[in-house]
C-alpha positions in Angstrom: -48.6 -52.8 1.1 -48.2 -53.9 -2.5 -47.6 -58.0 -1.4 -50.9 -57.5 0.6 -53.2 -56.3 -2.1 -51.6 -59.0 -4.5 -52.4 -61.7 -1.8 -56.1 -60.0 -1.3 -56.5 -60.3 -5.2 -55.5 -64.1 -5.2 -57.9 -65.0 -2.4 -60.8 -63.4 -4.2 -59.8 -65.0 -7.4 -60.0 -68.5 -5.5 -63.1 -67.4 -3.4 -64.8 -67.0 -6.7 -63.3 -70.1 -8.3 -64.7 -72.0 -5.3 -68.2 -69.9 -5.6 -68.2 -69.7 -9.3 -71.8 -71.3 -10.0 -73.4 -69.1 -7.3 -72.0 -66.1 -8.5 -72.4 -66.4 -12.4 -76.2 -65.1 -12.3 -75.8 -62.8 -9.5 -75.8 -59.0 -9.1 -73.1 -56.9 -7.5 -74.3 -56.8 -4.3 -75.0 -61.0 -4.4 -71.5 -61.5 -6.0 -69.8 -59.6 -3.0 -71.7 -61.8 -0.7 -70.9 -65.1 -1.9 -67.2 -64.1 -2.3 -67.3 -63.2 1.5 -68.8 -66.2 2.6 -66.2 -68.3 1.1 -63.0 -66.2 1.4 -64.0 -63.3 3.9 -62.7 -64.5 7.1 -59.3 -65.5 5.1 -59.2 -62.5 3.7 -59.7 -60.7 7.0 -56.6 -62.2 8.6 -54.8 -61.6 5.6 -55.5 -57.7 6.1 -55.0 -58.1 10.0 -51.6 -60.0 9.9 -50.0 -58.0 7.2 -51.5 -54.4 7.5 -52.2 -53.9 11.0 -54.7 -51.5 13.0 -52.4 -48.3 13.0 -51.4 -49.0 9.4 -54.6 -50.0 7.8 -56.0 -48.6 4.2 -59.7 -47.7 3.4 -59.5 -51.2 1.6 -58.3 -53.0 4.3 -60.9 -51.8 6.9 -63.4 -52.7 4.3 -62.5 -56.3 3.9 -61.4 -56.9 7.0 -64.9 -56.1 8.2 -66.7 -58.8 5.8 -69.1 -61.0 7.7 -70.4 -62.9 4.3 -73.0 -65.3 3.6 -76.7 -64.2 4.0 -76.1 -61.7 6.7 -73.2 -60.1 4.0 -76.2 -60.0 1.6 -78.1 -57.9 3.8 -75.5 -55.7 4.7 -74.7 -55.5 1.1 -78.2 -54.2 0.5 -78.1 -51.7 3.0 -74.4 -50.2 1.8 -76.0 -50.4 -1.6 -78.5 -47.6 -0.8 -75.9 -45.7 1.1 -73.4 -45.6 -1.5 -76.7 -44.5 -4.2 -77.6 -41.7 -1.5 -73.9 -40.3 -1.7 -74.0 -40.7 -5.3 -77.2 -38.6 -5.6 -76.6 -35.8 -2.9 -72.4 -35.3 -3.6 -72.2 -35.8 -7.4 -68.6 -35.3 -7.5 -67.6 -37.6 -5.2 -66.0 -40.6 -6.1 -68.1 -43.6 -4.9 -67.4 -47.3 -4.8 -69.3 -50.0 -3.2 -66.1 -52.9 -2.3 -67.8 -56.3 -0.8 -69.7 -55.2 2.2 -68.6 -51.7 2.4 -68.4 -48.3 0.5 -65.0 -46.6 -0.4 -65.4 -42.9 -1.1 -62.6 -40.7 -2.2 -62.9 -36.5 -2.1 -60.4 -34.9 -3.8 -60.1 -31.4 -5.1 -62.4 -31.8 -8.3 -65.2 -33.8 -5.8 -66.4 -31.3 -3.3 -64.0 -31.7 -0.3 -60.7 -29.8 -0.4 -58.2 -27.6 1.6 -56.2 -24.7 0.4 -52.6 -25.3 -0.3 -50.6 -26.0 2.7 -54.0 -25.5 5.1 -56.0 -27.7 7.0 -59.2 -25.7 7.7 -62.9 -26.6 6.5 -63.5 -23.7 3.7 -67.1 -22.9 2.6 -67.0 -25.4 -0.3 -66.2 -28.4 1.8 -68.8 -27.4 4.6 -71.4 -27.5 2.0 -70.3 -31.1 1.0 -69.6 -32.4 4.4 -72.8 -31.0 5.7 -74.8 -33.2 3.1 -72.7 -36.0 3.8 -73.7 -35.7 8.0 -77.2 -35.8 6.8 -76.5 -39.2 5.1 -74.6 -40.7 8.1 -77.6 -39.7 10.2 -80.0 -41.4 7.9 -77.4 -44.7 8.2 -76.6 -44.6 11.9 -75.6 -48.1 11.7 -72.2 -47.8 10.2 -68.8 -47.1 10.9 -66.5 -44.5 9.2 -62.7 -44.6 8.8 -61.2 -41.4 7.9 -58.1 -40.8 5.8 -56.1 -38.1 5.0 -53.4 -38.0 2.4 -51.3 -35.4 0.5 -49.2 -34.9 -2.7 -45.2 -35.3 -2.4 -44.3 -31.4 -2.2 -42.6 -30.5 0.7 -40.5 -32.6 3.6 -42.6 -35.9 4.7 -42.6 -34.7 8.3 -44.9 -31.6 7.3 -46.8 -33.7 5.0 -47.4 -36.4 7.6 -48.8 -33.5 10.1 -50.7 -31.7 7.5 -52.5 -35.1 6.4 -53.3 -36.0 10.2 -54.9 -32.3 10.7 -56.9 -32.3 7.7 -58.3 -36.1 8.4 -59.1 -34.8 12.1 -60.7 -31.6 10.8 -62.8 -33.6 8.6 -64.3 -36.2 11.4 -64.2 -32.9 13.8 -66.7 -31.0 11.4 -69.0 -34.3 11.1 -69.0 -34.8 14.8 -70.1 -30.8 15.3 -73.2 -31.7 12.6 -74.2 -34.5 15.5 -72.3 -37.7 14.5 -71.0 -39.6 17.2 -67.3 -39.4 17.4 -67.5 -42.8 18.5 -68.7 -43.8 14.9 -64.9 -42.6 13.5 -61.5 -43.8 13.3 -58.9 -41.4 11.7 -55.7 -42.3 10.0 -53.2 -40.3 8.0 -50.5 -40.9 5.7 -48.7 -37.7 4.1 -47.5 -38.4 0.9 -46.8 -42.2 1.4 -50.1 -44.0 -0.4 -50.3 -41.7 -3.9 -53.0 -43.0 -6.2 -52.1 -40.7 -9.0 -48.9 -39.4 -10.9 -47.4 -37.0 -8.0 -45.3 -35.6 -11.6 -47.8 -33.6 -12.8 -49.8 -31.0 -11.4 -53.1 -33.1 -11.8 -51.8 -36.0 -10.6 -50.7 -33.8 -7.0 -54.2 -32.3 -7.1 -55.9 -35.9 -7.1 -53.8 -37.0 -4.6 -54.4 -33.9 -2.3 -57.7 -36.0 -0.8 -59.5 -37.1 2.4 -60.6 -40.9 1.7 -63.6 -42.9 3.8 -64.2 -46.6 4.1 -67.9 -46.7 5.7 -68.4 -50.2 7.2 -71.2 -51.6 9.0 -71.0 -51.4 13.0 -71.9 -54.2 15.5 -75.4 -53.4 15.4 -76.0 -53.7 12.0 -73.6 -57.1 11.9 -76.2 -58.1 14.7 -79.6 -57.2 12.9 -77.8 -59.1 9.8 -77.6 -62.4 11.6 -80.6 -62.2 13.1 -82.4 -61.6 9.6 -80.3 -64.3 8.0 -81.4 -66.7 11.2 -77.7 -67.1 12.5 
């Protein structure tokens, strides 16, 4: 995985150099579009070859779905607005615009969390997920990858199952709020993709997280290409 991320970073650097003049005065979404136009297909191929559908990451899902060009700019604009809505409605969520998609991380400090060794949706989490469901209804032309993660405490097989249960609990809850189950893909990784130091209590709390990747579905891509005159 580390080698894959390094390769992605290198490809982005090459793409950025190729498009240097175009990106110099671009805003954030335009920069992502120009890079997508020059290197998105290559980057998507690297993701597909090195990560694979069964072992993807939120980053991989977003970059692998790049359209690029003017169509990518249209998608980027829609994603900018959706990201802003998530930040407005759920201030504690970690919302990051990546290329043509959105990466959202929920942990114990940002609205969606689970009791120790549990996977049921508690009251605080349900309030946050209700807000998220409302936003997904406003933007129906997106697909959502839901990933479950745990800290390193306890046996790996237990954590793998727990992360699966937590990810599926989130997708089930959102589906129960009227979001089509066909929009969701659910993955789980147990303790295998930590973002923080598991040797500290704060790090472990942040690693007990649910992560989302939000990308354009085929309808939005079709609309974007029509707007771009493809």
